[in-house]
C-alpha positions as CSV (number, residue, x, y, z in Angstrom):
1,M,82.2,-232.5,-84.2
2,G,84.9,-233.9,-86.5
3,S,87.3,-236.6,-85.4
4,I,90.3,-234.2,-86.0
5,A,91.4,-231.8,-83.3
6,I,93.0,-228.5,-84.3
7,V,95.7,-227.0,-82.1
8,T,97.6,-223.7,-82.6
9,D,99.6,-221.4,-80.3
10,S,98.8,-218.0,-78.8
11,T,100.8,-216.1,-81.5
12,A,97.8,-216.7,-83.9
13,Y,96.1,-214.0,-81.7
14,L,92.7,-215.5,-82.4
15,P,89.8,-213.7,-80.8
16,K,88.1,-215.7,-78.0
17,E,84.8,-216.0,-79.9
18,I,86.6,-217.6,-82.9
19,I,88.5,-220.0,-80.6
20,D,85.2,-221.0,-79.0
21,E,83.2,-221.2,-82.2
22,Y,85.6,-223.5,-84.0
23,G,86.8,-225.4,-80.9
24,I,90.4,-224.6,-81.5
25,T,92.9,-225.5,-78.7
26,V,95.5,-222.8,-78.1
27,V,98.8,-223.5,-76.4
28,P,100.3,-220.3,-74.9
29,L,103.8,-218.9,-75.3
30,S,105.1,-216.8,-72.5
31,I,106.6,-213.3,-72.1
32,V,109.2,-212.8,-69.4
33,F,109.6,-209.3,-67.7
34,G,112.6,-209.6,-65.4
35,D,111.8,-212.5,-63.0
36,N,108.1,-212.7,-64.0
37,A,106.8,-215.0,-66.7
38,Y,103.2,-214.4,-68.1
39,E,101.3,-216.7,-70.3
40,E,100.3,-214.8,-73.4
41,G,96.5,-214.3,-73.6
42,S,95.5,-215.8,-70.3
43,E,97.8,-214.0,-67.9
44,L,98.7,-210.9,-69.9
45,S,96.4,-209.2,-72.3
46,I,97.6,-207.3,-75.3
47,G,96.7,-203.9,-73.8
48,E,98.5,-204.8,-70.5
49,F,101.5,-205.9,-72.4
50,Y,102.0,-202.6,-74.3
51,K,101.4,-200.6,-71.1
52,K,104.2,-202.7,-69.4
53,L,106.5,-202.4,-72.4
54,G,106.1,-198.7,-72.4
55,S,107.1,-198.4,-68.7
56,T,110.2,-200.6,-68.7
57,D,113.7,-200.0,-70.1
58,Q,114.4,-203.7,-70.0
59,L,113.2,-205.6,-73.1
60,P,111.1,-208.6,-72.2
61,T,112.1,-212.0,-73.5
62,T,109.8,-214.7,-74.8
63,S,109.6,-218.4,-74.2
64,Q,108.0,-221.3,-76.1
65,P,105.7,-223.9,-74.5
66,S,107.5,-226.8,-72.8
67,I,107.4,-230.2,-74.4
68,G,105.5,-231.3,-71.2
69,K,102.7,-228.8,-71.9
70,F,102.3,-230.1,-75.5
71,I,102.3,-233.8,-74.3
72,E,99.6,-232.8,-71.7
73,V,97.4,-231.1,-74.4
74,F,97.8,-233.9,-76.9
75,S,97.1,-236.6,-74.4
76,Q,93.9,-234.8,-73.3
77,L,92.7,-234.3,-76.8
78,G,93.6,-238.0,-77.6
79,E,90.8,-239.0,-75.3
80,S,88.2,-237.6,-77.7
81,Y,90.0,-237.4,-81.1
82,G,91.9,-239.8,-83.2
83,E,94.0,-237.2,-85.0
84,I,95.4,-233.8,-84.3
85,I,96.7,-231.1,-86.6
86,T,98.9,-228.7,-84.8
87,I,99.7,-225.3,-86.5
88,H,102.4,-223.1,-85.3
89,L,104.3,-219.9,-85.8
90,S,107.3,-220.1,-88.2
91,S,109.9,-222.6,-87.2
92,G,112.4,-220.0,-88.3
93,M,111.3,-217.7,-85.5
94,S,110.7,-220.2,-82.7
95,G,111.2,-223.8,-81.6
96,T,107.5,-224.2,-80.8
97,Y,106.7,-226.1,-84.0
98,Q,109.6,-228.6,-83.5
99,T,108.7,-229.0,-79.8
100,A,105.1,-229.8,-80.8
101,L,106.3,-232.5,-83.3
102,T,108.6,-234.0,-80.7
103,A,105.8,-234.1,-78.2
104,G,103.5,-235.7,-80.8
105,Q,105.8,-238.7,-80.9
106,E,105.5,-239.1,-77.2
107,V,101.8,-239.5,-77.3
108,P,101.2,-242.9,-79.0
109,E,97.4,-242.9,-78.5
110,V,96.8,-240.1,-81.0
111,E,98.3,-239.3,-84.4
112,V,99.8,-235.7,-84.5
113,Y,100.4,-233.9,-87.7
114,G,102.3,-230.6,-87.8
115,F,101.9,-227.6,-90.1
116,D,104.6,-224.9,-90.1
117,S,102.7,-221.7,-90.9
118,E,106.1,-220.1,-91.7
119,I,104.5,-216.9,-90.5
120,S,102.6,-215.7,-87.4
121,C,99.8,-213.5,-86.1
122,T,96.5,-213.4,-88.1
123,P,97.7,-215.5,-91.1
124,Q,98.6,-218.3,-88.7
125,G,95.1,-217.9,-87.3
126,Y,93.7,-218.2,-90.9
127,Y,95.3,-221.6,-91.3
128,A,93.9,-222.8,-87.9
129,V,90.3,-221.6,-88.7
130,E,90.4,-223.1,-92.2
131,A,91.6,-226.4,-90.8
132,A,88.9,-226.3,-88.1
133,K,86.1,-225.5,-90.6
134,M,87.3,-228.4,-92.9
135,A,87.6,-230.8,-89.9
136,R,84.0,-230.0,-88.9
137,E,82.8,-230.7,-92.4
138,G,84.4,-234.1,-92.3
139,A,87.6,-233.5,-94.4
140,T,90.5,-235.9,-93.8
141,V,93.9,-234.8,-92.5
142,H,95.4,-235.2,-95.9
143,E,92.7,-232.9,-97.5
144,I,93.2,-230.3,-94.8
145,L,97.0,-230.2,-95.0
146,K,96.7,-230.0,-98.8
147,R,94.4,-227.0,-98.6
148,L,96.7,-225.3,-96.1
149,T,99.7,-225.8,-98.4
150,E,97.6,-224.4,-101.2
151,M,96.8,-221.3,-99.1
152,K,100.5,-220.9,-98.3
153,K,101.4,-220.5,-101.9
154,S,99.6,-217.1,-102.2
155,M,100.1,-215.9,-98.6
156,R,102.1,-212.7,-98.5
157,A,102.9,-210.3,-95.6
158,Y,104.7,-207.0,-95.4
159,F,105.1,-204.8,-92.4
160,M,107.0,-201.8,-91.2
161,V,108.4,-201.3,-87.7
162,D,108.7,-198.0,-85.9
163,S,112.2,-198.9,-85.0
164,L,114.5,-201.9,-85.5
165,T,115.9,-201.8,-82.0
166,H,113.6,-204.6,-80.7
167,L,114.3,-206.9,-83.6
168,Q,118.1,-206.4,-83.3
169,R,118.2,-206.8,-79.6
170,G,116.0,-209.9,-79.8
171,G,118.3,-211.4,-82.5
172,R,115.3,-211.9,-84.8
173,L,116.3,-209.9,-87.8
174,N,117.9,-211.6,-90.7
175,G,120.4,-209.4,-92.7
176,A,120.0,-206.5,-90.3
177,Q,123.5,-205.3,-90.7
178,A,122.7,-203.8,-94.0
179,L,120.2,-201.5,-92.3
180,V,122.2,-200.5,-89.3
181,G,124.0,-197.5,-90.8
182,S,120.8,-195.6,-91.5
183,L,118.7,-197.0,-88.6
184,L,117.4,-193.7,-87.4
185,K,116.3,-192.3,-90.7
186,I,114.3,-195.1,-92.2
187,K,111.0,-197.0,-91.9
188,P,112.2,-200.3,-93.2
189,I,109.6,-202.6,-94.8
190,L,110.1,-206.2,-93.6
191,H,108.7,-209.5,-94.8
192,I,109.1,-213.2,-94.1
193,E,111.8,-214.8,-96.2
194,E,112.8,-218.5,-95.7
195,K,110.8,-218.6,-92.4
196,T,112.5,-215.6,-90.8
197,I,112.0,-211.8,-90.7
198,A,114.1,-210.1,-93.3
199,P,114.4,-206.6,-94.7
200,F,112.5,-206.0,-97.9
201,E,113.1,-202.4,-98.7
202,K,114.3,-199.2,-97.0
203,I,111.8,-196.4,-97.1
204,R,112.3,-192.9,-95.7
205,T,108.9,-192.1,-94.2
206,E,106.0,-194.0,-92.7
207,K,103.6,-192.6,-95.2
208,K,105.7,-193.9,-98.1
209,A,106.2,-197.2,-96.4
210,I,102.4,-197.7,-96.0
211,N,101.9,-196.7,-99.7
212,R,104.5,-199.1,-100.8
213,I,102.9,-201.9,-98.9
214,L,99.5,-201.0,-100.4
215,S,101.1,-201.1,-103.9
216,L,102.4,-204.6,-103.2
217,F,98.8,-205.5,-102.1
218,E,97.5,-204.1,-105.4
219,E,99.6,-206.6,-107.3
220,D,97.2,-209.3,-106.1
221,A,94.0,-207.5,-105.2
222,G,94.1,-205.6,-108.5
223,T,93.5,-208.8,-110.4
224,G,90.0,-209.1,-109.0
225,V,90.5,-212.5,-107.4
226,P,88.8,-212.9,-104.0
227,I,91.3,-212.0,-101.3
228,R,91.3,-212.4,-97.5
229,A,93.5,-209.8,-95.8
230,A,94.4,-208.5,-92.4
231,V,95.8,-205.2,-91.3
232,I,98.0,-206.1,-88.3
233,H,99.0,-203.5,-85.8
234,A,101.1,-203.1,-82.6
235,N,98.9,-200.9,-80.4
236,R,97.8,-198.7,-83.3
237,L,94.2,-199.5,-83.8
238,E,93.2,-196.2,-85.3
239,K,95.8,-196.3,-88.0
240,A,94.9,-199.9,-88.8
241,E,91.2,-199.0,-89.1
242,D,92.3,-196.2,-91.5
243,V,94.1,-198.6,-93.7
244,K,91.3,-201.0,-93.6
245,K,88.9,-198.3,-94.7
246,R,91.1,-197.3,-97.6
247,L,91.2,-200.9,-98.8
248,L,87.5,-201.4,-98.5
249,N,86.9,-198.2,-100.5
250,Q,89.2,-199.4,-103.2
251,Y,88.3,-203.1,-103.7
252,D,85.1,-205.1,-103.7
253,N,86.9,-208.4,-103.9
254,V,88.6,-208.2,-100.5
255,T,87.5,-209.3,-97.1
256,I,89.5,-207.5,-94.4
257,D,90.2,-208.2,-90.8
258,V,92.1,-206.1,-88.3
259,G,94.6,-208.2,-86.3
260,E,97.2,-207.5,-83.7
261,F,100.9,-208.1,-83.0
262,G,100.3,-209.5,-79.5
263,P,102.9,-209.7,-76.7
264,V,105.3,-212.4,-78.1
265,I,105.5,-210.9,-81.6
266,G,105.2,-207.4,-80.2
267,T,108.3,-208.0,-78.1
268,H,110.3,-208.5,-81.3
269,V,108.7,-205.9,-83.7
270,G,108.0,-203.2,-81.1
271,E,105.1,-200.9,-80.5
272,G,103.8,-198.9,-83.5
273,S,104.4,-201.6,-86.1
274,L,101.9,-202.0,-88.9
275,G,101.5,-204.5,-91.7
276,I,99.2,-206.2,-94.1
277,A,99.0,-210.0,-94.7
278,W,96.8,-211.6,-97.4
279,Y,96.1,-214.7,-99.4
280,K,94.0,-215.5,-102.5
281,E,90.8,-217.3,-101.4
């Protein structure tokens, strides 16, 4: 066991076996349906969330962990570790990262270092797992943060949503006004720009949108460099598996995972969304 603890939040959607294997501490965000708040992961599974989402007219809201929760987690870890690296969803989408940093200052017995993933979902998980692997091998905080910053340089993610309603109602879409006029007729491709979700291109059909995302993927994968990729879906496992199969048939330099838009992110992108994220290994 290394002397550095790795913390992330539930929007990394890491499978339980990975969390256990690498000893990563996960701090949950919450989803609020009406008067009921549920901790993501522990109190509401991804399947249950989409079932609930489908049967309600009222969009749920999301809430970040309290500063108290972070102080509690850091204090506990401080009993066994000298340093903590805490890795969170984009600071442009949530105050979680900032709250974690503030909490870190309140816990003098352990040194807390933050890393803003500037993204979410599986890519955020990639950073956490990489940090945990390196910590286990005895790397220093400086070496780990340097490696994560290196990974970030080639990290790309594009996704299409079934409808922009969720993003607009949740106030999470940057530059959305440009898309409003033709909302009903397009499958917009979105990406993360300056830490927030922004329109990338307007595409007419889902098939064309997926093909366009695959052509963006080809720009990197086609060079032959080793690539780690994730097909990420909002309750569309079959479609995600299809895309994964297509990529595996086309490239032998790519390792592909299937990831999910879980409750907190699913609240904003909506059911049916599909995307690909990748970085050069």
